[in-house]
PDB file of N, CA, C and O in Angstrom:
ATOM      1  N   MET A   1     112.170  95.379  85.103  1.00  0.00           N
ATOM      2  CA  MET A   1     111.962  94.399  86.144  1.00  0.00           C
ATOM      3  C   MET A   1     111.287  93.132  85.602  1.00  0.00           C
ATOM      4  O   MET A   1     111.635  92.015  85.983  1.00  0.00           O
ATOM      5  N   ILE A   2     110.335  93.327  84.725  1.00  0.00           N
ATOM      6  CA  ILE A   2     109.618  92.181  84.180  1.00  0.00           C
ATOM      7  C   ILE A   2     110.574  91.258  83.442  1.00  0.00           C
ATOM      8  O   ILE A   2     110.546  90.043  83.634  1.00  0.00           O
ATOM      9  N   LYS A   3     111.420  91.837  82.599  1.00  0.00           N
ATOM     10  CA  LYS A   3     112.379  91.020  81.844  1.00  0.00           C
ATOM     11  C   LYS A   3     113.329  90.308  82.798  1.00  0.00           C
ATOM     12  O   LYS A   3     113.632  89.131  82.606  1.00  0.00           O
ATOM     13  N   GLU A   4     113.793  90.999  83.805  1.00  0.00           N
ATOM     14  CA  GLU A   4     114.721  90.402  84.765  1.00  0.00           C
ATOM     15  C   GLU A   4     114.077  89.216  85.495  1.00  0.00           C
ATOM     16  O   GLU A   4     114.718  88.182  85.687  1.00  0.00           O
ATOM     17  N   ILE A   5     112.835  89.364  85.893  1.00  0.00           N
ATOM     18  CA  ILE A   5     112.137  88.273  86.578  1.00  0.00           C
ATOM     19  C   ILE A   5     111.936  87.092  85.632  1.00  0.00           C
ATOM     20  O   ILE A   5     112.154  85.945  86.022  1.00  0.00           O
ATOM     21  N   LEU A   6     111.527  87.358  84.405  1.00  0.00           N
ATOM     22  CA  LEU A   6     111.344  86.274  83.442  1.00  0.00           C
ATOM     23  C   LEU A   6     112.672  85.580  83.149  1.00  0.00           C
ATOM     24  O   LEU A   6     112.708  84.360  82.992  1.00  0.00           O
ATOM     25  N   GLU A   7     113.758  86.340  83.074  1.00  0.00           N
ATOM     26  CA  GLU A   7     115.089  85.753  82.863  1.00  0.00           C
ATOM     27  C   GLU A   7     115.437  84.815  84.021  1.00  0.00           C
ATOM     28  O   GLU A   7     115.963  83.723  83.802  1.00  0.00           O
ATOM     29  N   LEU A   8     115.145  85.241  85.248  1.00  0.00           N
ATOM     30  CA  LEU A   8     115.414  84.390  86.413  1.00  0.00           C
ATOM     31  C   LEU A   8     114.630  83.084  86.344  1.00  0.00           C
ATOM     32  O   LEU A   8     115.154  82.013  86.651  1.00  0.00           O
ATOM     33  N   LEU A   9     113.379  83.188  85.938  1.00  0.00           N
ATOM     34  CA  LEU A   9     112.516  82.004  85.900  1.00  0.00           C
ATOM     35  C   LEU A   9     112.785  81.127  84.685  1.00  0.00           C
ATOM     36  O   LEU A   9     112.417  79.952  84.685  1.00  0.00           O
ATOM     37  N   ALA A  10     113.414  81.669  83.655  1.00  0.00           N
ATOM     38  CA  ALA A  10     113.722  80.882  82.461  1.00  0.00           C
ATOM     39  C   ALA A  10     114.754  79.804  82.789  1.00  0.00           C
ATOM     40  O   ALA A  10     114.790  78.754  82.148  1.00  0.00           O
ATOM     41  N   LYS A  11     115.588  80.072  83.788  1.00  0.00           N
ATOM     42  CA  LYS A  11     116.632  79.113  84.160  1.00  0.00           C
ATOM     43  C   LYS A  11     116.078  77.983  85.023  1.00  0.00           C
ATOM     44  O   LYS A  11     116.427  76.819  84.826  1.00  0.00           O
ATOM     45  N   CYS A  12     115.218  78.326  85.977  1.00  0.00           N
ATOM     46  CA  CYS A  12     114.593  77.312  86.835  1.00  0.00           C
ATOM     47  C   CYS A  12     113.520  77.989  87.688  1.00  0.00           C
ATOM     48  O   CYS A  12     113.483  79.214  87.805  1.00  0.00           O
ATOM     49  N   GLY A  13     112.662  77.185  88.272  1.00  0.00           N
ATOM     50  CA  GLY A  13     111.636  77.708  89.158  1.00  0.00           C
ATOM     51  C   GLY A  13     112.273  78.310  90.405  1.00  0.00           C
ATOM     52  O   GLY A  13     113.305  77.832  90.876  1.00  0.00           O
ATOM     53  N   ARG A  14     111.667  79.340  90.925  1.00  0.00           N
ATOM     54  CA  ARG A  14     112.223  80.021  92.097  1.00  0.00           C
ATOM     55  C   ARG A  14     111.102  80.416  93.056  1.00  0.00           C
ATOM     56  O   ARG A  14     109.950  80.584  92.656  1.00  0.00           O
ATOM     57  N   THR A  15     111.463  80.557  94.317  1.00  0.00           N
ATOM     58  CA  THR A  15     110.503  81.017  95.310  1.00  0.00           C
ATOM     59  C   THR A  15     110.372  82.540  95.213  1.00  0.00           C
ATOM     60  O   THR A  15     111.204  83.215  94.607  1.00  0.00           O
ATOM     61  N   LYS A  16     109.316  83.054  95.819  1.00  0.00           N
ATOM     62  CA  LYS A  16     109.091  84.498  95.825  1.00  0.00           C
ATOM     63  C   LYS A  16     110.280  85.220  96.460  1.00  0.00           C
ATOM     64  O   LYS A  16     110.721  86.254  95.957  1.00  0.00           O
ATOM     65  N   THR A  17     110.794  84.683  97.552  1.00  0.00           N
ATOM     66  CA  THR A  17     111.922  85.309  98.233  1.00  0.00           C
ATOM     67  C   THR A  17     113.143  85.379  97.323  1.00  0.00           C
ATOM     68  O   THR A  17     113.813  86.410  97.268  1.00  0.00           O
ATOM     69  N   GLU A  18     113.439  84.297  96.611  1.00  0.00           N
ATOM     70  CA  GLU A  18     114.585  84.289  95.689  1.00  0.00           C
ATOM     71  C   GLU A  18     114.407  85.342  94.594  1.00  0.00           C
ATOM     72  O   GLU A  18     115.341  86.076  94.270  1.00  0.00           O
ATOM     73  N   ILE A  19     113.220  85.406  94.040  1.00  0.00           N
ATOM     74  CA  ILE A  19     112.949  86.353  92.956  1.00  0.00           C
ATOM     75  C   ILE A  19     113.120  87.785  93.449  1.00  0.00           C
ATOM     76  O   ILE A  19     113.787  88.596  92.808  1.00  0.00           O
ATOM     77  N   ILE A  20     112.520  88.083  94.580  1.00  0.00           N
ATOM     78  CA  ILE A  20     112.561  89.445  95.115  1.00  0.00           C
ATOM     79  C   ILE A  20     113.995  89.860  95.458  1.00  0.00           C
ATOM     80  O   ILE A  20     114.401  90.991  95.191  1.00  0.00           O
ATOM     81  N   ARG A  21     114.747  88.948  96.045  1.00  0.00           N
ATOM     82  CA  ARG A  21     116.141  89.276  96.397  1.00  0.00           C
ATOM     83  C   ARG A  21     116.995  89.465  95.158  1.00  0.00           C
ATOM     84  O   ARG A  21     117.745  90.437  95.070  1.00  0.00           O
ATOM     85  N   ARG A  22     116.895  88.551  94.196  1.00  0.00           N
ATOM     86  CA  ARG A  22     117.742  88.626  93.005  1.00  0.00           C
ATOM     87  C   ARG A  22     117.379  89.811  92.114  1.00  0.00           C
ATOM     88  O   ARG A  22     118.241  90.364  91.431  1.00  0.00           O
ATOM     89  N   ALA A  23     116.104  90.199  92.121  1.00  0.00           N
ATOM     90  CA  ALA A  23     115.674  91.347  91.317  1.00  0.00           C
ATOM     91  C   ALA A  23     115.808  92.660  92.095  1.00  0.00           C
ATOM     92  O   ALA A  23     115.527  93.737  91.569  1.00  0.00           O
ATOM     93  N   ASN A  24     116.241  92.554  93.355  1.00  0.00           N
ATOM     94  CA  ASN A  24     116.455  93.727  94.206  1.00  0.00           C
ATOM     95  C   ASN A  24     115.192  94.587  94.332  1.00  0.00           C
ATOM     96  O   ASN A  24     115.223  95.800  94.123  1.00  0.00           O
ATOM     97  N   LEU A  25     114.083  93.929  94.679  1.00  0.00           N
ATOM     98  CA  LEU A  25     112.798  94.607  94.855  1.00  0.00           C
ATOM     99  C   LEU A  25     112.395  94.582  96.317  1.00  0.00           C
ATOM    100  O   LEU A  25     112.881  93.750  97.083  1.00  0.00           O
ATOM    101  N   ASN A  26     111.509  95.489  96.711  1.00  0.00           N
ATOM    102  CA  ASN A  26     110.931  95.347  98.036  1.00  0.00           C
ATOM    103  C   ASN A  26     109.782  94.338  97.923  1.00  0.00           C
ATOM    104  O   ASN A  26     109.301  94.052  96.826  1.00  0.00           O
ATOM    105  N   PHE A  27     109.357  93.815  99.051  1.00  0.00           N
ATOM    106  CA  PHE A  27     108.368  92.737  99.060  1.00  0.00           C
ATOM    107  C   PHE A  27     107.085  93.127  98.342  1.00  0.00           C
ATOM    108  O   PHE A  27     106.565  92.349  97.543  1.00  0.00           O
ATOM    109  N   TYR A  28     106.570  94.314  98.614  1.00  0.00           N
ATOM    110  CA  TYR A  28     105.269  94.712  98.061  1.00  0.00           C
ATOM    111  C   TYR A  28     105.331  94.920  96.547  1.00  0.00           C
ATOM    112  O   TYR A  28     104.434  94.490  95.822  1.00  0.00           O
ATOM    113  N   LYS A  29     106.382  95.576  96.077  1.00  0.00           N
ATOM    114  CA  LYS A  29     106.530  95.782  94.637  1.00  0.00           C
ATOM    115  C   LYS A  29     106.760  94.440  93.936  1.00  0.00           C
ATOM    116  O   LYS A  29     106.226  94.207  92.852  1.00  0.00           O
ATOM    117  N   GLY A  30     107.547  93.568  94.546  1.00  0.00           N
ATOM    118  CA  GLY A  30     107.785  92.241  93.989  1.00  0.00           C
ATOM    119  C   GLY A  30     106.498  91.447  93.868  1.00  0.00           C
ATOM    120  O   GLY A  30     106.255  90.807  92.844  1.00  0.00           O
ATOM    121  N   GLN A  31     105.677  91.481  94.898  1.00  0.00           N
ATOM    122  CA  GLN A  31     104.406  90.763  94.869  1.00  0.00           C
ATOM    123  C   GLN A  31     103.487  91.339  93.800  1.00  0.00           C
ATOM    124  O   GLN A  31     102.784  90.598  93.112  1.00  0.00           O
ATOM    125  N   GLU A  32     103.494  92.656  93.665  1.00  0.00           N
ATOM    126  CA  GLU A  32     102.667  93.313  92.650  1.00  0.00           C
ATOM    127  C   GLU A  32     103.068  92.852  91.240  1.00  0.00           C
ATOM    128  O   GLU A  32     102.205  92.567  90.410  1.00  0.00           O
ATOM    129  N   ILE A  33     104.351  92.781  90.981  1.00  0.00           N
ATOM    130  CA  ILE A  33     104.828  92.354  89.663  1.00  0.00           C
ATOM    131  C   ILE A  33     104.522  90.877  89.430  1.00  0.00           C
ATOM    132  O   ILE A  33     104.085  90.507  88.340  1.00  0.00           O
ATOM    133  N   LEU A  34     104.742  90.031  90.431  1.00  0.00           N
ATOM    134  CA  LEU A  34     104.432  88.605  90.291  1.00  0.00           C
ATOM    135  C   LEU A  34     102.942  88.395  90.029  1.00  0.00           C
ATOM    136  O   LEU A  34     102.572  87.578  89.186  1.00  0.00           O
ATOM    137  N   ASP A  35     102.096  89.115  90.737  1.00  0.00           N
ATOM    138  CA  ASP A  35     100.649  89.015  90.512  1.00  0.00           C
ATOM    139  C   ASP A  35     100.294  89.428  89.082  1.00  0.00           C
ATOM    140  O   ASP A  35      99.477  88.779  88.428  1.00  0.00           O
ATOM    141  N   PHE A  36     100.907  90.504  88.604  1.00  0.00           N
ATOM    142  CA  PHE A  36     100.665  90.983  87.240  1.00  0.00           C
ATOM    143  C   PHE A  36     101.082  89.918  86.218  1.00  0.00           C
ATOM    144  O   PHE A  36     100.336  89.627  85.283  1.00  0.00           O
ATOM    145  N   LEU A  37     102.271  89.343  86.397  1.00  0.00           N
ATOM    146  CA  LEU A  37     102.758  88.329  85.461  1.00  0.00           C
ATOM    147  C   LEU A  37     101.874  87.085  85.475  1.00  0.00           C
ATOM    148  O   LEU A  37     101.651  86.472  84.430  1.00  0.00           O
ATOM    149  N   MET A  38     101.374  86.711  86.637  1.00  0.00           N
ATOM    150  CA  MET A  38     100.459  85.563  86.722  1.00  0.00           C
ATOM    151  C   MET A  38      99.137  85.889  86.046  1.00  0.00           C
ATOM    152  O   MET A  38      98.581  85.054  85.332  1.00  0.00           O
ATOM    153  N   GLU A  39      98.633  87.089  86.265  1.00  0.00           N
ATOM    154  CA  GLU A  39      97.371  87.533  85.660  1.00  0.00           C
ATOM    155  C   GLU A  39      97.452  87.494  84.134  1.00  0.00           C
ATOM    156  O   GLU A  39      96.471  87.170  83.464  1.00  0.00           O
ATOM    157  N   LYS A  40      98.614  87.822  83.594  1.00  0.00           N
ATOM    158  CA  LYS A  40      98.823  87.835  82.143  1.00  0.00           C
ATOM    159  C   LYS A  40      99.180  86.458  81.588  1.00  0.00           C
ATOM    160  O   LYS A  40      99.317  86.296  80.375  1.00  0.00           O
ATOM    161  N   GLY A  41      99.333  85.465  82.466  1.00  0.00           N
ATOM    162  CA  GLY A  41      99.640  84.104  82.023  1.00  0.00           C
ATOM    163  C   GLY A  41     101.090  83.888  81.634  1.00  0.00           C
ATOM    164  O   GLY A  41     101.405  82.938  80.918  1.00  0.00           O
ATOM    165  N   LEU A  42     101.978  84.761  82.098  1.00  0.00           N
ATOM    166  CA  LEU A  42     103.394  84.641  81.757  1.00  0.00           C
ATOM    167  C   LEU A  42     104.161  83.758  82.733  1.00  0.00           C
ATOM    168  O   LEU A  42     105.207  83.206  82.390  1.00  0.00           O
ATOM    169  N   ILE A  43     103.633  83.624  83.958  1.00  0.00           N
ATOM    170  CA  ILE A  43     104.231  82.740  84.951  1.00  0.00           C
ATOM    171  C   ILE A  43     103.114  81.976  85.671  1.00  0.00           C
ATOM    172  O   ILE A  43     101.949  82.370  85.636  1.00  0.00           O
ATOM    173  N   THR A  44     103.495  80.891  86.313  1.00  0.00           N
ATOM    174  CA  THR A  44     102.567  80.126  87.146  1.00  0.00           C
ATOM    175  C   THR A  44     103.223  79.873  88.493  1.00  0.00           C
ATOM    176  O   THR A  44     104.431  80.046  88.657  1.00  0.00           O
ATOM    177  N   LYS A  45     102.414  79.463  89.444  1.00  0.00           N
ATOM    178  CA  LYS A  45     102.927  79.135  90.770  1.00  0.00           C
ATOM    179  C   LYS A  45     102.395  77.758  91.151  1.00  0.00           C
ATOM    180  O   LYS A  45     101.192  77.504  91.092  1.00  0.00           O
ATOM    181  N   SER A  46     103.311  76.874  91.542  1.00  0.00           N
ATOM    182  CA  SER A  46     102.901  75.581  92.085  1.00  0.00           C
ATOM    183  C   SER A  46     103.698  75.364  93.362  1.00  0.00           C
ATOM    184  O   SER A  46     104.911  75.572  93.403  1.00  0.00           O
ATOM    185  N   SER A  47     103.010  74.954  94.372  1.00  0.00           N
ATOM    186  CA  SER A  47     103.597  74.891  95.716  1.00  0.00           C
ATOM    187  C   SER A  47     104.126  76.280  96.059  1.00  0.00           C
ATOM    188  O   SER A  47     103.357  77.240  96.110  1.00  0.00           O
ATOM    189  N   GLU A  48     105.411  76.393  96.290  1.00  0.00           N
ATOM    190  CA  GLU A  48     105.999  77.683  96.651  1.00  0.00           C
ATOM    191  C   GLU A  48     106.886  78.239  95.542  1.00  0.00           C
ATOM    192  O   GLU A  48     107.533  79.270  95.730  1.00  0.00           O
ATOM    193  N   LYS A  49     106.927  77.576  94.395  1.00  0.00           N
ATOM    194  CA  LYS A  49     107.826  78.000  93.311  1.00  0.00           C
ATOM    195  C   LYS A  49     107.064  78.598  92.141  1.00  0.00           C
ATOM    196  O   LYS A  49     106.001  78.117  91.749  1.00  0.00           O
ATOM    197  N   TYR A  50     107.637  79.653  91.600  1.00  0.00           N
ATOM    198  CA  TYR A  50     107.108  80.281  90.395  1.00  0.00           C
ATOM    199  C   TYR A  50     107.893  79.748  89.205  1.00  0.00           C
ATOM    200  O   TYR A  50     109.097  79.509  89.297  1.00  0.00           O
ATOM    201  N   SER A  51     107.197  79.566  88.086  1.00  0.00           N
ATOM    202  CA  SER A  51     107.820  79.081  86.854  1.00  0.00           C
ATOM    203  C   SER A  51     107.302  79.898  85.681  1.00  0.00           C
ATOM    204  O   SER A  51     106.204  80.454  85.726  1.00  0.00           O
ATOM    205  N   ILE A  52     108.107  79.959  84.638  1.00  0.00           N
ATOM    206  CA  ILE A  52     107.713  80.678  83.430  1.00  0.00           C
ATOM    207  C   ILE A  52     106.852  79.753  82.565  1.00  0.00           C
ATOM    208  O   ILE A  52     107.120  78.554  82.493  1.00  0.00           O
ATOM    209  N   THR A  53     105.838  80.289  81.920  1.00  0.00           N
ATOM    210  CA  THR A  53     104.979  79.511  81.025  1.00  0.00           C
ATOM    211  C   THR A  53     105.518  79.606  79.599  1.00  0.00           C
ATOM    212  O   THR A  53     106.442  80.372  79.325  1.00  0.00           O
ATOM    213  N   ASP A  54     104.936  78.826  78.701  1.00  0.00           N
ATOM    214  CA  ASP A  54     105.325  78.931  77.289  1.00  0.00           C
ATOM    215  C   ASP A  54     105.045  80.332  76.762  1.00  0.00           C
ATOM    216  O   ASP A  54     105.838  80.885  76.000  1.00  0.00           O
ATOM    217  N   LYS A  55     103.928  80.896  77.167  1.00  0.00           N
ATOM    218  CA  LYS A  55     103.595  82.267  76.773  1.00  0.00           C
ATOM    219  C   LYS A  55     104.649  83.237  77.316  1.00  0.00           C
ATOM    220  O   LYS A  55     105.041  84.183  76.633  1.00  0.00           O
ATOM    221  N   GLY A  56     105.099  82.996  78.536  1.00  0.00           N
ATOM    222  CA  GLY A  56     106.137  83.820  79.136  1.00  0.00           C
ATOM    223  C   GLY A  56     107.461  83.695  78.394  1.00  0.00           C
ATOM    224  O   GLY A  56     108.173  84.684  78.218  1.00  0.00           O
ATOM    225  N   LYS A  57     107.796  82.479  77.957  1.00  0.00           N
ATOM    226  CA  LYS A  57     109.027  82.266  77.185  1.00  0.00           C
ATOM    227  C   LYS A  57     108.958  83.012  75.856  1.00  0.00           C
ATOM    228  O   LYS A  57     109.938  83.624  75.431  1.00  0.00           O
ATOM    229  N   ASP A  58     107.805  82.960  75.206  1.00  0.00           N
ATOM    230  CA  ASP A  58     107.635  83.692  73.943  1.00  0.00           C
ATOM    231  C   ASP A  58     107.784  85.198  74.163  1.00  0.00           C
ATOM    232  O   ASP A  58     108.441  85.886  73.382  1.00  0.00           O
ATOM    233  N   PHE A  59     107.171  85.697  75.230  1.00  0.00           N
ATOM    234  CA  PHE A  59     107.250  87.119  75.546  1.00  0.00           C
ATOM    235  C   PHE A  59     108.688  87.527  75.865  1.00  0.00           C
ATOM    236  O   PHE A  59     109.148  88.584  75.433  1.00  0.00           O
ATOM    237  N   LEU A  60     109.391  86.689  76.621  1.00  0.00           N
ATOM    238  CA  LEU A  60     110.785  86.960  76.962  1.00  0.00           C
ATOM    239  C   LEU A  60     111.636  87.023  75.700  1.00  0.00           C
ATOM    240  O   LEU A  60     112.506  87.886  75.587  1.00  0.00           O
ATOM    241  N   GLU A  61     111.402  86.139  74.769  1.00  0.00           N
ATOM    242  CA  GLU A  61     112.152  86.158  73.512  1.00  0.00           C
ATOM    243  C   GLU A  61     111.914  87.463  72.768  1.00  0.00           C
ATOM    244  O   GLU A  61     112.845  88.032  72.199  1.00  0.00           O
ATOM    245  N   LYS A  62     110.693  87.935  72.767  1.00  0.00           N
ATOM    246  CA  LYS A  62     110.377  89.219  72.117  1.00  0.00           C
ATOM    247  C   LYS A  62     111.065  90.382  72.834  1.00  0.00           C
ATOM    248  O   LYS A  62     111.530  91.320  72.188  1.00  0.00           O
ATOM    249  N   LEU A  63     111.130  90.326  74.154  1.00  0.00           N
ATOM    250  CA  LEU A  63     111.842  91.362  74.902  1.00  0.00           C
ATOM    251  C   LEU A  63     113.329  91.348  74.566  1.00  0.00           C
ATOM    252  O   LEU A  63     113.947  92.404  74.433  1.00  0.00           O
ATOM    253  N   ARG A  64     113.900  90.165  74.429  1.00  0.00           N
ATOM    254  CA  ARG A  64     115.309  90.060  74.052  1.00  0.00           C
ATOM    255  C   ARG A  64     115.549  90.640  72.664  1.00  0.00           C
ATOM    256  O   ARG A  64     116.535  91.343  72.440  1.00  0.00           O
ATOM    257  N   GLU A  65     114.644  90.343  71.730  1.00  0.00           N
ATOM    258  CA  GLU A  65     114.755  90.883  70.374  1.00  0.00           C
ATOM    259  C   GLU A  65     114.659  92.408  70.403  1.00  0.00           C
ATOM    260  O   GLU A  65     115.391  93.092  69.687  1.00  0.00           O
ATOM    261  N   LEU A  66     113.767  92.934  71.220  1.00  0.00           N
ATOM    262  CA  LEU A  66     113.616  94.378  71.345  1.00  0.00           C
ATOM    263  C   LEU A  66     114.896  95.001  71.896  1.00  0.00           C
ATOM    264  O   LEU A  66     115.323  96.057  71.431  1.00  0.00           O
ATOM    265  N   ASP A  67     115.510  94.350  72.889  1.00  0.00           N
ATOM    266  CA  ASP A  67     116.779  94.840  73.437  1.00  0.00           C
ATOM    267  C   ASP A  67     117.842  94.919  72.347  1.00  0.00           C
ATOM    268  O   ASP A  67     118.571  95.907  72.263  1.00  0.00           O
ATOM    269  N   GLU A  68     117.935  93.879  71.508  1.00  0.00           N
ATOM    270  CA  GLU A  68     118.917  93.861  70.435  1.00  0.00           C
ATOM    271  C   GLU A  68     118.639  94.971  69.431  1.00  0.00           C
ATOM    272  O   GLU A  68     119.567  95.609  68.934  1.00  0.00           O
ATOM    273  N   PHE A  69     117.391  95.198  69.138  1.00  0.00           N
ATOM    274  CA  PHE A  69     116.994  96.233  68.194  1.00  0.00           C
ATOM    275  C   PHE A  69     117.383  97.621  68.702  1.00  0.00           C
ATOM    276  O   PHE A  69     117.766  98.490  67.919  1.00  0.00           O
ATOM    277  N   MET A  70     117.281  97.822  70.014  1.00  0.00           N
ATOM    278  CA  MET A  70     117.537  99.130  70.616  1.00  0.00           C
ATOM    279  C   MET A  70     119.016  99.457  70.710  1.00  0.00           C
ATOM    280  O   MET A  70     119.375 100.612  70.937  1.00  0.00           O
ATOM    281  N   ILE A  71     119.878  98.474  70.541  1.00  0.00           N
ATOM    282  CA  ILE A  71     121.333  98.702  70.665  1.00  0.00           C
ATOM    283  C   ILE A  71     121.883  99.368  69.429  1.00  0.00           C
ATOM    284  O   ILE A  71     123.082  99.636  69.355  1.00  0.00           O
TER     285      ILE A  71
END
């Protein structure tokens, strides 16, 4: 789920509703994951949109590399 959310935000900023719907999460689990990602500094929120941070982009790249390694 974390990788999927970061992938969504890598393309453009999105609202909580967009993220939760596209990641197919329920509201509470989606909020829990967004809070966790913000706490870790991987995403930020301004107004109503969430965006990926540079730290989040670096982490996403590492997740992609791990996916390739596992294949």
